[in-house]
C-alpha positions as CSV (number, residue, x, y, z in Angstrom):
1,X,107.2,73.9,86.2
2,X,103.7,73.7,85.5
3,X,101.9,75.4,82.4
4,X,98.7,75.6,80.7
5,X,98.3,74.4,76.6
6,X,95.5,76.2,75.6
7,X,93.5,75.9,72.0
8,X,91.4,79.0,71.7
9,X,89.0,80.6,68.8
10,X,86.0,79.1,70.0
11,X,82.9,80.4,71.9
12,X,81.9,78.9,75.2
13,X,78.9,78.1,76.9
14,X,77.4,76.9,79.9
15,X,77.2,78.2,83.9
16,X,80.0,78.9,86.2
17,X,80.0,79.6,90.0
18,X,81.8,82.5,91.3
19,X,84.6,81.2,94.1
20,X,84.9,83.3,97.7
21,X,86.8,86.6,97.4
22,X,91.0,86.0,97.8
23,X,91.2,89.4,99.2
24,X,88.5,89.0,101.8
25,X,90.0,85.3,102.7
26,X,93.3,86.2,103.8
27,X,92.4,89.3,106.3
28,X,89.6,86.8,108.0
29,X,91.9,84.1,108.5
30,X,94.6,86.3,109.8
31,X,91.6,87.6,112.3
32,X,91.1,84.2,113.8
33,X,93.7,84.7,115.6
34,X,92.7,87.4,117.8
35,X,90.4,84.8,119.7
36,X,90.7,81.8,121.5
37,X,87.5,80.3,120.7
38,X,87.1,78.2,117.5
39,X,86.3,79.8,114.1
40,X,84.6,78.1,111.1
41,X,84.8,80.0,107.6
42,X,82.6,78.9,104.8
43,X,83.2,79.7,101.1
44,X,86.9,79.5,101.5
45,X,88.2,79.3,98.0
46,X,91.0,76.4,97.5
47,X,93.7,78.9,96.4
48,X,97.5,78.7,96.9
49,X,97.5,82.0,98.8
50,X,94.5,80.8,101.4
51,X,96.8,77.7,102.0
52,X,99.9,79.4,102.5
53,X,98.1,82.0,104.7
54,X,96.8,78.2,107.0
55,X,100.2,77.0,106.9
56,X,101.5,80.2,108.6
57,X,98.6,79.8,111.1
58,X,99.5,76.1,111.8
59,X,103.3,77.1,112.2
60,X,102.1,79.6,115.1
61,X,100.7,76.8,116.8
62,X,96.7,76.8,116.1
63,X,94.7,74.2,115.0
64,X,93.4,74.1,111.3
65,X,90.9,71.5,109.7
66,X,89.9,71.9,105.9
67,X,86.5,70.1,104.9
68,X,86.6,71.3,101.4
69,X,85.6,75.1,101.4
70,X,84.7,75.1,105.1
71,X,88.1,76.0,107.4
72,X,88.0,75.3,111.3
73,X,90.5,77.3,113.0
74,X,91.5,76.9,116.9
75,X,93.7,79.5,117.9
76,X,93.7,78.6,121.7
77,X,97.1,76.9,121.6
78,X,98.7,79.8,119.7
79,X,102.5,79.6,121.0
80,X,104.4,81.8,118.6
81,X,104.5,85.5,117.6
82,X,107.1,84.7,114.5
83,X,105.1,83.5,111.4
84,X,106.8,81.0,109.2
85,X,109.7,83.1,107.2
86,X,109.5,80.9,104.0
87,X,105.9,81.1,103.7
88,X,105.6,84.8,104.8
89,X,108.0,85.7,101.6
90,X,105.8,83.8,99.3
91,X,103.0,86.2,99.3
92,X,101.9,89.9,99.9
93,X,98.6,89.2,102.3
94,X,101.3,87.9,105.2
95,X,101.5,91.5,106.2
96,X,98.1,90.8,107.7
97,X,99.7,88.6,110.5
98,X,101.5,91.6,111.8
99,X,98.3,93.2,112.9
100,X,96.6,90.1,114.0
101,X,99.7,88.9,116.2
102,X,100.0,92.7,117.4
103,X,96.2,92.6,118.8
104,X,97.0,89.0,120.1
105,X,100.4,89.0,121.4
106,X,101.5,92.4,121.6
107,X,104.3,91.6,119.5
108,X,105.5,90.3,116.4
109,X,108.9,89.4,114.5
110,X,108.3,88.6,110.7
111,X,110.3,89.0,107.9
112,X,109.1,91.3,104.9
113,X,106.2,89.9,102.7
114,X,107.0,88.7,99.1
115,X,104.0,88.9,96.3
116,X,103.5,89.9,93.0
117,X,106.1,92.2,91.3
118,X,103.7,94.5,90.2
119,X,105.1,98.2,91.6
120,X,106.4,99.5,94.6
121,X,104.2,98.7,97.5
122,X,106.2,99.9,101.1
123,X,105.1,99.1,104.1
124,X,105.4,102.5,105.8
125,X,101.7,103.4,105.8
126,X,101.3,100.2,107.8
127,X,104.3,100.7,110.3
128,X,102.8,104.5,110.9
129,X,99.3,102.7,112.2
130,X,101.2,100.6,114.4
131,X,103.1,103.3,115.9
132,X,100.4,105.4,116.6
133,X,98.4,102.7,118.3
134,X,101.9,102.6,120.5
135,X,104.3,100.5,119.2
136,X,107.9,100.3,118.8
137,X,109.0,99.7,115.1
138,X,112.5,98.2,114.5
139,X,114.4,95.9,112.5
140,X,116.6,92.7,113.9
141,X,120.4,91.8,113.1
142,X,118.7,89.4,110.4
143,X,116.2,92.1,108.5
144,X,113.2,90.7,110.5
145,X,110.6,93.0,111.2
146,X,110.0,93.7,114.8
147,X,107.0,94.9,116.0
148,X,106.0,95.0,120.0
149,X,103.9,97.3,122.3
150,X,103.5,96.8,126.0
151,X,99.9,97.9,125.6
152,X,98.0,99.1,122.6
153,X,96.3,102.0,123.1
154,X,93.3,103.7,120.6
155,X,94.6,106.6,118.5
156,X,93.8,108.8,115.5
157,X,95.3,107.2,112.6
158,X,95.4,109.1,109.7
159,X,96.6,106.7,106.6
160,X,98.8,108.3,104.3
161,X,98.0,106.5,101.6
162,X,94.3,104.6,101.0
163,X,95.7,101.2,101.7
164,X,93.8,98.0,101.8
165,X,95.9,96.4,103.6
166,X,97.0,99.0,106.1
167,X,93.4,99.8,106.6
168,X,93.2,96.1,107.4
169,X,95.9,96.1,109.6
170,X,94.9,98.7,111.5
171,X,91.6,97.1,112.1
172,X,93.2,93.8,113.0
173,X,95.5,95.5,115.8
174,X,93.0,98.3,116.9
175,X,89.8,95.8,117.9
176,X,91.5,94.4,121.4
177,X,93.3,98.0,122.2
178,X,92.3,99.9,124.9
179,X,89.9,103.2,123.8
180,X,88.7,104.4,120.7
181,X,90.6,104.2,117.3
182,X,89.6,106.4,114.4
183,X,91.0,105.3,110.9
184,X,90.7,108.4,108.3
185,X,91.5,107.8,104.8
186,X,90.5,104.4,105.2
187,X,89.8,101.9,102.2
188,X,86.5,100.9,101.5
189,X,86.3,98.2,99.6
190,X,84.1,95.2,99.7
191,X,87.1,92.8,101.3
192,X,87.7,95.5,103.9
193,X,83.7,95.7,104.4
194,X,84.0,91.8,105.1
195,X,86.3,91.8,107.6
196,X,84.9,94.2,109.6
197,X,81.6,92.4,109.4
198,X,83.5,89.2,110.4
199,X,85.4,91.2,113.3
200,X,81.7,92.6,114.6
201,X,80.3,89.2,114.9
202,X,83.1,88.0,117.3
203,X,82.0,91.4,119.1
204,X,84.0,94.1,117.8
205,X,82.5,97.5,117.7
206,X,83.2,99.0,114.7
207,X,81.5,101.7,112.9
208,X,82.2,103.3,109.2
209,X,83.4,100.5,107.2
210,X,82.8,101.2,103.7
211,X,83.4,104.5,104.1
212,X,86.9,106.9,104.8
213,X,86.8,107.1,108.1
214,X,86.0,103.9,110.7
215,X,85.7,104.2,114.3
216,X,86.7,101.6,116.4
217,X,86.1,101.1,119.8
218,X,88.4,98.4,121.6
219,X,86.8,95.6,123.5
220,X,88.6,93.0,126.0
221,X,87.1,89.8,124.0
222,X,86.6,88.6,120.8
223,X,84.7,85.2,120.5
224,X,84.3,82.7,118.0
225,X,81.9,83.0,115.1
226,X,80.8,81.2,111.7
227,X,81.0,83.4,108.6
228,X,80.9,82.7,104.9
229,X,83.6,84.6,102.7
230,X,81.7,87.0,100.0
231,X,82.2,86.3,96.7
232,X,85.1,87.4,94.5
233,X,84.2,90.3,92.8
234,X,87.5,90.6,91.0
235,X,87.0,86.5,89.4
236,X,83.7,87.8,88.5
237,X,85.1,90.6,86.3
238,X,87.7,88.3,85.0
239,X,84.6,85.8,83.9
240,X,82.7,88.1,82.2
241,X,85.3,89.8,80.1
242,X,86.4,86.1,79.6
243,X,82.8,85.0,78.3
244,X,82.4,88.6,76.2
245,X,85.9,88.6,74.5
246,X,85.2,84.8,72.9
247,X,81.9,85.9,72.0
248,X,80.2,83.3,74.8
249,X,76.8,82.8,76.2
250,X,78.2,82.2,79.8
251,X,75.9,82.1,83.0
252,X,78.0,83.5,85.9
253,X,76.3,82.5,89.5
254,X,76.9,83.6,92.9
255,X,77.7,87.3,92.1
256,X,77.3,90.5,94.4
257,X,76.1,93.0,92.2
258,X,76.8,95.6,94.2
259,X,80.1,95.1,94.5
260,X,80.5,95.4,90.6
261,X,79.1,98.7,89.7
262,X,82.2,100.2,87.9
263,X,83.1,97.1,86.4
264,X,79.2,96.3,84.9
265,X,79.3,100.3,83.8
266,X,82.5,99.6,82.0
267,X,81.4,96.5,80.0
268,X,78.2,98.2,79.2
269,X,80.2,101.2,77.6
270,X,82.2,99.0,75.4
271,X,78.8,97.4,74.1
272,X,79.1,93.8,76.0
273,X,75.4,92.7,75.8
274,X,74.4,91.1,79.4
275,X,71.7,90.7,81.5
276,X,71.8,91.2,85.4
277,X,70.1,89.3,88.2
278,X,69.8,89.3,91.9
279,X,73.2,87.2,92.3
280,X,73.7,86.2,88.6
281,X,75.5,87.9,85.5
282,X,74.5,86.4,81.9
283,X,77.0,87.4,79.3
284,X,75.0,86.8,75.7
285,X,77.0,86.7,72.1
286,X,77.5,90.6,71.2
287,X,74.9,92.1,68.6
288,X,77.7,94.1,67.1
289,X,81.4,95.3,67.2
290,X,82.9,95.8,71.2
291,X,83.5,99.6,71.8
292,X,86.6,101.1,72.6
293,X,86.8,103.2,76.4
294,X,88.9,104.8,78.7
295,X,90.2,102.1,81.0
296,X,91.2,103.6,84.4
297,X,91.7,102.1,87.5
298,X,90.7,104.3,90.8
299,X,89.6,103.6,94.2
300,X,86.8,101.8,95.6
301,X,83.7,102.4,94.1
302,X,85.7,103.4,90.8
303,X,87.4,100.5,88.6
304,X,89.8,98.4,90.9
305,X,93.1,97.7,90.1
306,X,92.7,94.0,89.7
307,X,90.0,94.2,87.2
308,X,92.1,96.3,84.9
309,X,94.3,93.5,83.1
310,X,91.5,91.3,81.8
311,X,89.6,94.7,80.3
312,X,92.9,94.9,78.2
313,X,92.1,91.8,76.3
314,X,88.6,93.0,75.4
315,X,90.1,96.3,74.3
316,X,92.0,94.1,71.7
317,X,88.6,93.2,70.0
318,X,87.1,96.6,70.2
319,X,86.7,99.3,67.5
320,X,89.1,101.8,67.6
321,X,91.9,102.9,70.2
322,X,91.5,102.4,74.2
323,X,93.7,103.9,76.7
324,X,94.9,101.3,79.7
325,X,95.5,103.6,82.7
326,X,96.8,102.0,85.6
327,X,97.9,104.8,88.2
328,X,98.4,103.0,91.3
329,X,101.1,100.4,90.3
330,X,104.0,101.5,87.9
331,X,105.2,97.8,87.3
332,X,101.6,96.4,86.0
333,X,101.6,96.6,82.7
334,X,103.7,93.9,81.9
335,X,100.7,91.7,80.4
336,X,100.8,94.2,77.6
337,X,104.3,93.1,76.6
338,X,102.4,89.2,76.3
339,X,99.6,90.5,74.6
340,X,101.9,92.3,72.0
341,X,103.7,88.8,71.4
342,X,100.2,87.3,70.6
343,X,99.2,90.2,68.0
344,X,97.8,93.2,69.9
345,X,98.2,96.1,68.3
346,X,99.2,98.2,71.4
347,X,102.0,100.3,72.9
348,X,103.1,101.0,76.2
349,X,103.4,104.6,76.6
350,X,104.9,104.9,80.2
351,X,105.1,102.4,83.5
352,X,101.3,103.8,83.6
353,X,99.5,104.1,80.4
354,X,99.3,101.8,77.3
355,X,97.4,101.9,74.5
356,X,95.3,99.5,72.6
357,X,93.9,99.5,68.8
358,X,91.4,97.2,67.7
359,X,89.8,95.1,66.5
360,X,92.9,92.9,66.4
361,X,92.8,89.1,65.8
362,X,95.1,87.0,68.4
363,X,97.3,84.3,67.7
364,X,98.7,81.3,69.9
365,X,102.1,81.9,71.3
366,X,104.6,81.2,74.3
367,X,103.6,83.3,76.9
368,X,104.1,83.8,80.8
369,X,102.0,85.0,83.7
370,X,103.7,87.4,85.3
371,X,101.4,87.5,88.6
372,X,97.9,86.4,89.9
373,X,96.0,88.9,87.6
374,X,97.7,89.2,84.5
375,X,97.6,85.1,84.4
376,X,93.8,85.0,84.4
377,X,94.2,87.9,81.7
378,X,96.6,85.7,79.3
379,X,93.8,82.7,80.0
380,X,91.7,84.9,78.5
381,X,93.7,86.0,75.3
382,X,94.4,82.5,74.7
383,X,90.7,81.4,74.6
384,X,90.6,84.5,72.4
385,X,93.7,83.7,69.8
386,X,93.7,81.4,66.8
387,X,95.5,78.5,67.7
388,X,97.8,77.2,70.2
389,X,99.1,78.7,73.5
390,X,101.5,78.0,75.9
391,X,101.2,79.5,79.3
392,X,103.9,79.6,81.8
393,X,104.2,79.7,85.4
394,X,100.8,78.7,86.0
395,X,101.8,78.8,90.1
396,X,101.0,82.5,90.1
397,X,96.8,82.0,88.7
398,X,96.9,79.0,91.4
399,X,97.6,81.9,94.2
400,X,94.0,83.4,93.6
401,X,91.7,81.2,90.9
402,X,90.5,78.5,92.4
403,X,90.9,74.9,90.2
404,X,90.4,77.3,86.8
405,X,91.1,75.1,84.3
406,X,88.7,72.3,85.8
407,X,86.0,75.2,86.1
408,X,86.5,76.6,82.3
409,X,86.8,73.1,80.7
410,X,82.7,72.7,81.8
411,X,82.1,75.8,79.6
412,X,83.8,74.2,76.7
413,X,87.4,75.6,77.0
414,X,90.3,73.9,75.5
415,X,92.9,74.1,78.5
416,X,94.9,71.5,79.7
417,X,97.2,72.0,82.7
418,X,100.8,70.1,82.3
419,X,104.1,69.7,84.3
């Protein structure tokens, strides 16, 4: 299995460009199934979750052409409502095919999705939305999820939790439904807004994206369009923390500052030295000790859950006691145990909280990526640490970060992929 060999303890320098958003890419690729006309998606990152999504689309009978970071999709020949089971089980984002195929075909049969083991993420909120639109939900003898509707009709959907993918699924299923749909307690994240923008270009009538109430007026047809994926705000934060924690001077290009308010506020609170431009962020060498802070996830526009783990590494280099509070997922703090292997002075208080005391030097160790974000977090820790680290299960990182070792090598990082 592929792993990374990382030698840390050095400052980095140079420029790095943020890739397209993983979390925006997946629902937008699924949304291309809602039209029989070709769609062109630009700034599509070269990540494994994206390739798995494209493999599912091809398996449904659509034509897919990848030209670098441009993807051409023609789903006129769609001939199946049953996504490839093996691929669906590889990642959580595959659940978005439920909404897309329900909207296009009125039926979907698929296994339960796989993905990161970071805590309980039941599908109840998704299924409630589908039922509200007039769908029947059942399970086949083979334990496949079966959702079908003779005719989707607009409805008032009150999500039982503010779920990003459930909001996206409700959008995908409702844009071609008859009448008006109102989605209340909708998620507001940047990638939800990007999906709504893409659907709007296709001819969907959507109001309120970016707020907790979204109104959708169903249309009879959607059209093929060209669309560029927004920059990945989670990657931007990871790169900013990487530069700060390694005491580096790095220019991070192609960011969207509007989506980084909470993250930049936290960097400022921790005394990170930076300068912000219209579409760039310059992390500079520190002028003093980093400061501790309460690092707590919340609903956007608060600090997002995917941005918490890298900040834990910065906390190991800050003066005093930092509290990590991951309120959303009860299984996400496993990376803290990996940081402890590297010498971090930390303790896990309960499934949602941990304390980190710093500043503490980290040392090279053999560690393991547990999911997409913990994998990137441990790359940062290994680059901070003195000595050599072996980071196992690199495939987790490939799911969400494009050619990460090649991009970091250009900043001077000593990181090598090995089989």
